[in-house]
VODREN-642561 format. One record per residue: residue in one letter; x, z, y of N, C-alpha, C, O in turn. Coordinates in steps of 0.02 Angstrom, whole numbers, plus 50000, padded with zeros to 5 digits. Layout:
N
AXZYXZYXZYXZY/...
// end
This chain:
346
M535745492855117536315494955075536145501255036536385502054980/K535725505755063535575511955031535215511054964535275515154920/N534835505654958534455504454897534845500654844534615499754788/L535455498454862535845494854814536235499354766536465504654787/Q536315497354703536695501054656537445500354671537665494854687/R537815505654668538535505654684538935503954622538835506754568/Y539385499354631539815497054575540545498054595540765495354645/E540905501854555541615503254568542055499854518541905499554459/K542625497354543543105493954499543475499354458543795503854486/L543445498754392543755503654349544415501354322544855505454309/F544495494754311545115492154287545155484654296544655481354311/S545745481954286545845474654291546265472354232546765475454216/R546075466954200546455463954146546335456254148545785454054162/D546835452354133546755445154131546485443054062546865440654020/F545835444154052545525442253989545195435453995544995433354050/S545135432053939544805425453935544055426553947543795431953936/L543715421153969542995421453981542595423053916542125427053919/P542775420253858542405422353797542425429853786541915432853768/L543015433053796543055440153786542635443953838542315448953823/V542645441553900542255444453954541505444253935541145449253943/E541285438653910540585437753890540395442853834539875446153838/I540835443353783540715447853729540695454953754540265458853735/W541175456553797541235463353825540575465353863540285470653851/L540345460953907539755462853946539115462553907538685466853914/R539045457553866538435457253824538425463053773537905466053760/G539005464653744539045469953696538875476753726538505480553695/E539135478153785539015484653815538325484953852538065490353866/C538045479153866537385478953899536835477553851536265476653873/T536975477353787536445476753736535945482353747536145488153754/N535325480653749534835485753766534215484953722533845480053732/P534075489553674534495495553662535075494053618535105488853585/K535565498753618536175497853579536035499453504535535502553488/G536485497253462536365498253391536345505453371536025507153322/W536695509853409536735516853389536195521153420536185527153408/T535745518153460535175521853488534615516953500534725510953508/D533985519553503533405515553522533215516353594532745513253619/Q533605520853630533465521853700533795516353741534325513853724/K533465514453794533705508853835534105511153897533915515953931/Q534645507553910535065509053969534675507654032534475501854042/P534555512554075534155511654136534515508754195534215506854245/F535185508454188535595506454245535935499554233536545499054225/L535515494454233535765487754222535775483854288535365485254331/P536255478954297536655475754245537215479954218537555477854171/Y537355486154247537855490654220538565488554233538975492654252/Q538715481954223539385479554236539355472554272538925468354260/V539845471754316539945465254346540695463654344541105467954360/V540865457554323541575455854317541735450554370541335445954380/Q542305451054403542535446254450543215443754430543675447654417/R543295437254427543965434254417544215431854485543895427754517/T544785434354505545105432454567545825434654564545995439354527/D546265431454601546975433054602547285432854534547705437154518/D547085427954492547345426954425547235432454376547575432954325/T546735436754392546575442054343545825443454346545475440654389/V545585447854302544875449354300544775456754316545105461054288/H544305458054362544155464954385543475467054357542985463454365/F543435472854325542835475554296542515480754340542795486154350/Y541945479254367541555484054407541015487254368540665483654332/Y540925493854372540435497554333539965501154378540165503654431/N539345501554358538865506354386539005513054352538825513954294/L539305517754386539525523954354538945528154329539025532254284/Q538345527154358537755530454332537625528254261537405532254219/G537755521954248537655519254181538165522154132537995523654074/V538775523054155539285526054111539115533254095539195535554039/T538885536954145538705544154136538095544554088538075548854044/W537605540054096537035540054054537245538953980537005542553936/A537685534153967537895532853898538285538653869538195540253810/C538715541753908539105547753885538645553553869538715556653817/E538195554953914537725560653901537285559453841537135564153804/L537075553153831536685551653772537105552553708536865555353659/L537715550153708538145550953651538235558453634538215560453576/A538355562453686538455569753675537815572853646537855576953601/K537245570953674536595573553649536485571653577536295575953537/L536575565553559536455563353491536935566453442536745567853385/S537555567753463538065570853422537905578053406538005580453351/R537665581553456537475588553445536845589453404536765594353369/K536395584453409535765584653373535855582753300535485585253258/D536335578453285536415575853216537155576053199537555572353228/K537345580353151538055581153132538325574953100538935574053096/N537885570553077538115564253045538185558453095538365552953075/F538045559753158538035554253207538755551553218538855545453215/I539245555653230539925553653242540215550253179540535545053184/P540125553253122540345549753058540025542753051540325538153024/K539395542253075539045535553069539415530653117539535524853098/I539595532853177539965528453223540625526153190540795520153190/E540985531053162541635529353131541525524453075541875519353071/K541045525753030540915521352973540735514252994540975509452964/T540305513753046540105507253069540675503453103540735497453092/V541085506853142541655503553173542105500653120542325494953126/L542235504553066542655502253013542355495952979542725491352960/E541685495852972541355490052943541405484052989541525478452966/K541315485153055541305479653103541995476553114542055470853135/V542525480453100543195477553112543505474653049544055471953050/S543135475252995543425473252929543645465652930544165463852902/F543245461452962543405454252965543885452853021544365449153011/I543805455653082544185453753140544875457253143545335454353171/K544955463153117545595466953123546175463253096546675462653131/P546165460553033546755456953007546935450753050547515448653054/I546425447853082546545441953127546865443853191547375440853210/Y546575448953226546865450753292547545454153285547945454053332/E547675457253227548315460353218548875454953208549445455953230/R548705449553176549175444053171549265440453236549805437853250/G548745440253277548795437153343548975429753342549325427353387/E548735426153293548885418853286548235414753297547685417353289/A548325408453315547775403953322547405402853258547715402753204/I546745402053261546345400953204545915394553215545795392753272/P545675391153163545275384953170544605386553204544405392353207/L544275381353230543655382153268543115385853228542805390453255/L542995383853166542475387053127542605394453119542145398453126/K543235396253105543405403353098543345406953163543145412753164/L543535403653218543485406553283542755408153303542615413253334/K542315403753283541595405053298541355411253263540995415253293/R541545412153200541355418253165541715424453193541425429953197/F542345423553212542715429153242542365431553306542315437653317/L542125427053347541795428853411541135432353395540955437153429/Q540775430053345540135433153328540235440053298539865444653315/E540725440853254540855447453227541105452353279540935458253277/L541495449953326541725454053381541165456453424541145462253443/E540695451953440540135453953482539645458553445539375463253476/D539535457353381539105461853342539375469053342538975473853343/G540025469853340540315476253336540395479653402540495485753404/W540365476153458540565478753523540175485353545540485489953571/P539505485653535539175491853556539445498053520539455503553547/W539665497053460539955502653419540675504153445540875509953448/F541045499053462541705499953491541655504053555542045508653568/E541145501953596541065505353659540945512853652541195516853690/A540535514553600540385521753586541045525153566541165530753590/M541445522153525542095525053507542525526253567542825531553575/W542565521153610542985521853669542755527253718543165530853746/L542105527653727541835532953772541975539853746542115544453784/F541935540753680542095547153649542805549253663542955555253666/T543245544453670543955546053675544275544853743544885544953750/E543845543653793544105543053862544255549953888543825554353885/S544875551153915545045557753939544605560053996544485566054003/E544355555354037543945557154094543265559954070542905563054110/M543085558854008542425560853983542465567153938541965569353910/E543045569953933543155575453885542685581253895542445584153846/E542545583053958542105588753970541395587753944541035592553933/K541185581353936540525580053912540485580753836539935581053808/F541045580953803541065581053728541395587453703541655587553647/T541395592753742541655599153718541245601353657540655599853649/V541605605153614541365607953552541245602553497541065604353441/L541335596253512541275591053462541925589853427542455590253458/N541915588353363542525586853326542665579453328542345575453293/L543145577653371543305570653383543955568253352544175562653365/K544265572353310544915570753282544915563953245545365559853255/N544425562953202544425556953162544265550653205544545545253193/I543825551353255543685545553294544265543953344544345538253365/Q544635549153360545245547953401545765544253359546095539753385/K545845545953297546295542353253546065535053245546475530553244/L545415534053239545145527553229545275523253291545415517253285/R545225526253349545375522253410546105519853410546245514053426/V546555524453391547255522553389547365516753338547745512053351/A547025517353281547095512253229546805505553249546975500453219/T546375505553297546055499253319546215497653392545835494053426/E546775500253416546935499653489547045492353510547025490853569/L547155487753463547285480753481546655476453484546695470353493/I546065479653478545445475553477545425470953539545355464953532/C545485473753599545405469753658545975465053670545875458953672/G546585467653678547155463253690547305458553633547475452753645/G547245460653571547375456453514546865450853505547025445153488/A546225452953517545685447853512545775442653566545665436653554/D545955444853627546035439953681546615435053664546565429053678/T547135437553634547705433353614547475427953565547655422153571/V547085430153516546825425353465546385420253497546435414353482/I545925422453543545485417653576545885412553617545755406553611/R546355414853658546745410453699547165405253658547155399253672/K547515407853610547925403353569547525398153532547715392353526/S546935400553506546505395953467546235390553513546255384753494/L545995392353572545695387453618546205382353640546055376453645/I546835384653652547365380053673547525375153617547655369253630/K547515377553556547655373353500547085368553485547215362853466/I546475370653493545885366453480545795361253535545615355553521/Y545925363453599545855358953657546515358353695546555360553753/P547035355453664547685355153695547715351653762548155353153802/H547255346853775547265343353839547015347553896547115345853954/L546705353253881546475357853934546975363153953546925365954008/G547465364653907547955369853923547635376453938547165378553904/H547885379953989547625386554006546905386554031546585391854031/L546655380854052545965380454074545475381854017544905383554029/S545705380953956545265382153897545045389253894544545390853862/S545405393853928545225401053926544595402853963544355408453958/V544305397854003543695399254038543105395054011542605394054046/I543165392653949542605389553916542125395053895542335400153869/R541485394053905540985398953884540845398253809540945392953779/I540625403653779540495403553706539945398553688539995395153637/E539415398253728538865393753713539105386453715538855382253678/E539595385053759539885378153761540305377053699540295371553672/L540655381953677541085381353617540625380253555540775375953514/L540095383853550539645383253493539275376553491539145373753438/S539105374053551538745367553553539205361453558538985355753557/D539855362953564540335357653572540225353553635540385347553636/K539965356653686539845353453752540335356653802540155361053840/I540955354053799541485356953840541465353853910541465347653916/P541465357853961541455355354031542075351154049542565351154012/S542045347754105542615343854127543165348254151543065354154164/K543765345354157544345349154184544195351754252544365357454268/A543875347754293543725349654363543275355854364543385360454404/T542775356054321542325361954317542695368054295542605373354324/L543105367354243543495373054216543995375454269544135381354273/A544265370954308544765372754359544425377054411544725381854435/K543825375654431543445379754478543335386754450543425391654486/R543145387254386543045393854354543695397754354543715403654369/Y544225394154336544875397454329545095400454394545405405654395/K544925397254449545105399654515544735405954532545005410354563/G544095406454512543735412454525543005411954502542705406554508/Y542715417354475542015417554456541795424954454542195429554457/F541135425954449540815432154434540425431154371540165425754357/F540375436554333539955436354270539585442854264539875448254269/S538915442154254538495447954243537795445454223537595439854240/N537425449754186536755447654163536785441254123536305437354124/N537335439954088537435433954051537395427554094537235422154071/Q537555428554157537575422754205538285422254233538635427154244/L538485415854243539115414354274538975412154346538585407554358/F539315415354395539235413754465539885411054493540415413754481/L539825405554531540405402854566540295403354640540595399454678/T539895407954662539735408954732540115414754762540395418854725/P540135415254830540485420754863540235427654844539665428354823/K540655432654851540525439554831539885442354862539485445554828/L539785441054927539185443754961538555440754933538045444254928/R538565434554915537975431154887537825433954817537255435254800/V538355434754779538265437854710537965444754716537495446454680/A538235448754762538015455554772537265455654790536875459754764/K537075451054834536365450554854535915448554797535375451354787/E536145443554758535745441054703535645446354647535115446854617/L536175450154635536155455354582535855461854607535645466154569/G535855462554674535615468954704536125474554695535945480254680/V536755472854704537275477954694537705478654757537705474154799/H538055484154763538535485454817539205486654784539295491554747/F539705482154798540375482954771540745488054815540835486954875/V540965493454786541365498454820542085496254821542415496154769/E542345494454878543015492054885543535497754884543405503054911/E544105496554853544645501654853544925502354924545045497454958/K545035508454945545305509755010546015512555004546145517454970/I546475508955038547165511155038547295514055109547255510455158/K547435520455111547515523655177548115521155213548085520355274/N548675520055179549275517955214549665513055173549975514855123/K549645506755196549995501555157550745501455172551125497655141/K550955505655220551675505755239552025511755210552575513455232/I551735514955160552045520655132552715518855098552805513155076/K553175523355094553845521755067553915523954993554405522354960/Q553395527654969553435529754899552775529154866552255529954899/L552775527654802552175527854759552285532854705552845533454679/K551775536554686551825541454634551355539854576550795537454586/G551595541254516551185540154457551385544854400551725549854412/S551195543354340551355547554283551935544554245551985538454237/V552365548754222552945546554183552735544754112552475548854075/A552855538654093552695536254025553325535553982553295536453921/C553875534154014554535533953979555075534954032555105531354081/Q555495539854022555975541954071556535536954082556675532854038/G556845537354138557415533054157557385531554231556865532254264/I557975529354258558015527354328558355520654333558855519354300/T558065516354375558365509654384558155506954451557695509554482/K558505501654474558325498154535558245490854521558545488254474/G557845487454561557745480254549557235477354597556915480754636/Y557165470654590556685467154632556025466954596555995466354535/V555495467554635554815467854609554565460754587554695455854621/R554225460554533553855454654511553145456654491553045460154441/I552655454554530551955456254517551685451554462551725445354468/L551405454554409551095450954354550345452654354550155457954327/M549915448454383549215449454382548895446454320548375448854295/G549205441254295548905437654237549415433654200550005434054213/H549175429754151549595425854107550045420854143550605419554121/E549795418054196550185412654230550835415254261551295411354272/Q550885421654276551485424454308552015426654257552595428054275/V551825426954193552305429554143552965425554144553505428454141/R552905418954148553495414654148553945415454208554525413354207/L553665418454262554045418854325554525424854327554985424854367/L554405429854284554815435854286555535434254263555635430954212/K556025436654301556725435554283557025441954256556795447454272/A557545441254216557865446954186558075452054238558395450154287/G557925458354228558135463554271557635465254327557755469954365/E557085461354331556595462854383556135468754362556105470454303/I555795471654410555335477154396554625474154387554355471254434/L554345474854328553705472154315553175476854343553145482754326/V552745474054388552195478054419551565474454402551495468454415/S551075478154375550455475054351549885480254353550015486254351/P549255477854356548685482554350548755486454284548695492554284/M548865482954230549005485754165549265480054121549015474454124/T549755481554080550015476054036549575475053975549195479453955/I549635469153948549275467153886549775464053838550325462253860/P549615463353774550095460753726550435454253745551015453153730/D550055449753780550355443353798550885443853851551225438853865/F550975449853880551495450853930552165452553899552665453153934/L552185453253832552775455753797553415451753813553945454853822/P553415445053817554025441353833554315443653901554925444153908/A553885444853951554115447154013554345454354011554835456254044/M554025458353972554195465553966554885466253935555255470853953/K555065461753890555735462153859556285460753909556855463153902/K556125456753961556635454954011556645459654070557145460054105/A556105463254081556055467654140556495473854133556645476154078/A556705476554191557125482654191556665488754187556865494054162/A556045488254211555585494054211554865491554221554765485754240/F554385495954207553685494254214553345499154261553445505254256/V552945496554306552515500554349551815497954350551705492054364/T551315502254335550625499754331550165503754377550305509454396/D549605500354393549075503854431548715508854389548555514354411/E548575506954326548135510954283548525513954224549145513654220/G548135516954179548445519154115548675526254112548755529754163/G548785528354051549055534954037549615534453986549865528953974/I549815539953958550405540053914550295536153846550765534753809/L549645534553832549525530853771549315523453785549095520053739/C549395521153846549215514353862549745509453834550275511453810/H549565502753839550025497853812550715498053844551215497853809/A550745498553910551385498553946551805504553924552405503953914/A551485510253917551855516253898552145515653826552705517653813/I551735512953780551945512253711552535507453706553035508853673/V552465501753739553015496753737553635499153772554185497553750/A553555502953827554135505753863554525510153817555135509653815/R554195514353780554535519153735554885515453678555425517353657/E554565510053654554875505953601555495502553628556005502153593/L555465499953687556035496353717556515500753757557045498553781/K556325507253762556725512353798556865510153869557445509953892/K556325508453905556365506253972555945510954018555405513153999/P556195512454080555815516954124555125514054137555035508054144/C554625518754139553925516654148553535521854185553515527654166/I553225519754239552765524154277552075520754277551995514954295/V551575524554256550885521954251550425525754297550605531254320/G549835523054312549335526554351549495527554424549305532554453/T549845522754454550005523454525549405521454569549415522954629/K548905518454542548285516254576548365510054617547965505454611/F548875509854661548905504654712549575500554709549725497054757/A549955500954656550605497554657550515489854668550905486954706/T550035486654638549955479354648549675477854716549695472054737/H549415482854753549125481654818549655482454872549615479254924/I550145486854860550645488654909551295485054899551595482554947/L551525484554836552155480954822552055473454826551505470954815/R552595469954840552565462754843553185459654806553705462854799/D553085453454782553645450354748554255450254795554205448354853/G554815452254768555455452254807555615458754839556175459454863/D555155463754841555335470154865555875473354823555855472654761/F556355476654853556885479954813556705487354810556645490554862/V556635490154750556385496754742556795500754692557155497954650/K556735507354696557025511854646556465514654605555975517254632/V556515514354540556005517054495556315523354463556765522954421/D556065529054485556315535354457555755537854408555285541254427/A555845535854346555345537754294555485544554265555175546454215/N555935548254294556035555454278555555559554318555295564654295/K555445557254381554995560854427554325557254437553865560054466/G554275551154413553655547254424553585544654492553025544554518/I554135542354524554135540054594554465533254600555015531954575/V554095528754635554375522254654554535522354728554095523654769/T555165521054746555375521454816555585514554842555965510954809/F555335512754900555545506554934556255507154960556415512054993/I556675502454946557355502254974557385497155029557655498455083/R557115491055015557055486055070556525480755049556405479454990/R556235477855099555725472755089555985466055119555635461055115/
// end
């Protein structure tokens, strides 16, 4: 175990397999477009689909390496950050109007959309790393105002692109329904679509890393990749309160509805408390019906926080373990003035 690279889960989102492929290939491109230096900590990322959502595990040494390199290059060359900004704008010129509309597109256009998205991903990653609050100390003395504005202007890249991919695949392959979301890009390009049975196995659970898809148990995947998955530890699952950050003030009570992915959206009833790792644009129909939002992840500028303020609904983000501790049907009080979720009865 000592010789294995440690991989920690940083976030969870119910993204389609094509977006997962683009994400991992784009960030694991070696070398990246903005540097000729090679990432020494590969595979860098491993993704696991389970419990109707996708969990992203990172080798944190790889994240640190990328951030330190970005800081070094920025201090060495005053034109480096403007180059990142300029390239991001160029890379989103084709995809941005499409993902902002969030509508299905024909197969030929979808193929180009996926290619343009993947080509731009290493540059998007650089932009995101520059603007992650956890990395601020590594970028002190740098002027990041313009790149921060650019991130806000392109905040729908992930969620919006996933919506386009999902809607397009369902329209192109209507007989597959939601199973179309786990078609691989190479299968889409070659028009060699797997059987429903194969796709159903993927939908139930998979691992993806090193451009390989694994349908084997976690321990076997860990051994094959030479990684150690650091599991989240919850000290007390019987706690009566959860604490997080206030994203939109308000107080309400209601029954919990856990939304891990797209399939649960239709289950949420009016007045329930939406609890999720983090919301995405496709959750909006459920968010309009919910009385409040509680998330594991996120800050005051995350999707849940922005929508909560638009809808004027109580919202607490960054609780870390809400989806692990709360269960469907729990009756809770959401005090988004203090950032506290209190159990009333289970």
